N, C-alpha and C positions, 0 to 999 in steps of 0.2 A: 321859259321858252327865249333865249336871246337875252344874254347875261347883261349888256349895256342897259335895254330898254327895261329890264327887270328888277335893275338891282335896288331901286328904293323899297320893291315889293318883299324882296328877299330879306332886306336888312330890317324892315319892319316887322315881317314874321318873327325872325329869331329873335326881336327885343320881346315880343308878345309871347313867344311859346318857344322857350330856350331848350326844347327837348325835341322840336321837331324836325324831321329828316327834311333835308332839302336837296332836290335835283335839280341842276340846271343844264339846260342843252343848249350848246354854244351854235349858235347862226354862223355864216361863212363870214359877216361884217365883225364879229367877234375875233376872229381868227386872223384874216386874211385885209389887206395884203402883209400886215404883221400883228403881232401879240402885242398891244401897246394899251391896257386898261387904265382908264381914268382911276382916281383915287376910290369914290364909290363904287364903282365896277369891281376894282381889285379888293375891296372890303367883301364885298357880295360873293365873290368867287371864294375866297377864303370859308366863308360859312356854309358853302356846299358840300354836302356829305358826298356827292358824287357828281360829276359831270360826264354830259353825255355827247360824242362827236357823231357826226353821222357818216364819217368815212375814215378808212384807218390813217390816212397820209394826214388827217387834222392832230394828231398826236404830234406829230413834229413841230408844230407851230406852237405848242404850249411848251411852257417852262419846266424844267424837270421836276420841280415840286410839285406840279399838279397832275403829271402824268399817272401816278400810283391812284388818283382818285379817277381817273378817266376811264371811260366805257364806250366801246364803240357800237353803235346800233343804227343800221343802215335803214331809211327809209323804203317802207313796203310799197305796193301798189297793186292794182287790179285793173285789166284791161278790156275794152268792149269790142266784140268781135263784127268786124264790117270788111267788106271786098277791099284791096289794094287798089290805087289808081294805077290805070295801066300805063300809063307815061311817068317818067320820074318825076317825083316832085319830092321836097324838102321844105320840112316845116320848122319854124323858129317859135317856142312857145314860151315867152315870157312878157313882162311889163317893159315898156319902152323907156330903158334908162341906158346911159353909155356904158357901164359895167357889163351890161349883157350882150353888147356888141351887135345891135341889129342893123346897124348903118354898114356896119363889114359883112353883114351877110349878104346885102344887096350888093355891094360893090363884089364881092366874090363872084355871084351869080351873072353880074353885067359884064364880067372877064371872061366868063365861058366861051369859047367857040361858037360862032353862031349856027354850027351844025349841031351842037348839042343840045338835045330835047331836054329841057329840065325847067321847072319852075321852082319857085319860093312862095311860100305863105307866111306872115308874119302875125301871129295872134298874141293879144297883149295890150293892156289897157293904156293909154296916154299917161304919165306920171309928170311931165313938165313940158308946158306949151312950147318953148322956144325948141326943146329936143326932138317933140312930136312933128314939128314942122319940116325938122332937118330928115326925118324917117319920111317924112310924108314926100318931100322933093327928092329923095333919093328914089324912092319907090315910083314916082310919076316919071322919074328918066331912065326907068329900067322894066320893058313890056313884060320880062320875064318874073316879076315880082310882084307881090301886093301885099298890102296891110289888112286884116280884117276887123282890128279893133278888138274888144276885149270880148272873149267867147266864155260862155257857162262851162262846168267843168264836163260836163257829157260831151257838149261840142268839141270842146279841147280833145276829150279821148277819142274822140271819132275820127279828129283830124289828124292825130298821132296815128290810130290804127290805120288811115287809110293811106298816109305817106310812105314814099320810099324809103325815107331817110329821114331822122330828127338831128338837125343840128345845133350845136350849144356853141356859139362863139364868145363865149362869157371872158371877159379879161381877170375875173376870180370868181369863185363859185366854194360855199361851204359844203356843200352836197347837195346837188340840185336835185329836187324833187322828179323833175321833168326826165333825168335819166333814169330813173327807177320806172318812170312810168313807161318810159320807151321800151326799156328792158321787158316789163310785163308784157307790150302789146307786141313783143319781137320785130319791134322797128329797129334797124340797125342805128347807130348814133356815129355821128362825126363831130369832132368835140376838138376845142383848144387843149393845150396840154397844161392845163391849170391842175394843181394838187387835188381840188375838188372834185374835178372829173375823174382824174386818172385812178384816185383813191376810190372810187368805185369800180372802174372799169377795168382797172389794171395797168399799168405803167408801160407795159407792151401792145396798148391797144392799137389796131391797126388803122384804125379811123380816126387817128388825132392829127393833129397841126400845132405849130408853133403860135402861140398866142398874139392876138393882133397882127397876124401876118396874112392878110387877105389873098397875096400870091397863092402862100400855100393852102389855105382854106378851098382856094378856087379848083386847086389842083386834087384835094381830097374829093370835092364833089364832082369833077370831071373824072376821075378814076372810078367812083362808084356807079356814075351815070353811063361808062362807056366799057368798064370792065367786069362782065358776068362772073367770074372767077371770084374777083375781089368782094363783089356786093356777096356772092353766096357766103364767103368766109367770115364776112362780116354778120350775116344771119346766124351761121352756126355759132359764133362766138357770142352773140346776144342772147340766143335759147340758151348758151350754156350758163348764163349769169341769172336765168330767172329763178331759180331756188332762192338766191340770196334775197331777192326782192319780194318772197312770198309774206303773206300778211301772219301766217304761223310762225315762222321766223323771227319775224319784227315782235310779236307778243311773245314768244318765249324770250327772248333779248331783255325785254321790258320785266317780264316775270322773275327772270334770275337776277336782275337789278335789285328789285323790290325785295325780294326773299332774302338778299344779303343784307339790305338796310334795316330790315326786321329783326336780322338773328344778331345784329348788334348790340 
């Protein structure tokens, strides 16, 4: 998993066992913002018998010479059942990193009309002290937003299941697991139009907005909070994607890939 971080292990494994089948799962940072592996990573990728991408648009980021070995296996997810919040609530589930756009999310809800009843909850671990301070300052100045820190897996799933919508304002994604989790929970996704999001949700996803565009993000939240027909449409579109994130489907994808490697 993660071509850059795993390159030394892959190369060592190939030296020790020449016939060992190797599958490398490409993360978002392997591919985005552009594919430019260093020497060791390029060598490790050349040794891989198969490459796995988490969504189909990731294939567009690979050079032609690698696409024949690439397979798409969307991450699966399961959901917890819990009542939805009665008031309109949006959650952002990601560690506090600039690429995930939590401050943009706070700015977007701060820009909503005062009459719009909407709250934002950000859940994620602090990754950098200075950036965390910036997030805390943004939240402190926005009464409708809060950061609850890192949550355990069950608590994250409950927050996602309770929320009216899941907001994914990332500047880049390889195929965010939170999108699969939101689909499984039936929680509509409002997201930036980066390939990693739309590769899972579809290029025509109604809840998309331009990347890093706080005004467009605010408009998407406002529409979901005030237009019942739009929100119902998002819920219907989300439910239609649930078979794609079933654990059985992911297992079958891996089963087919491993069977193919054994047959070689």
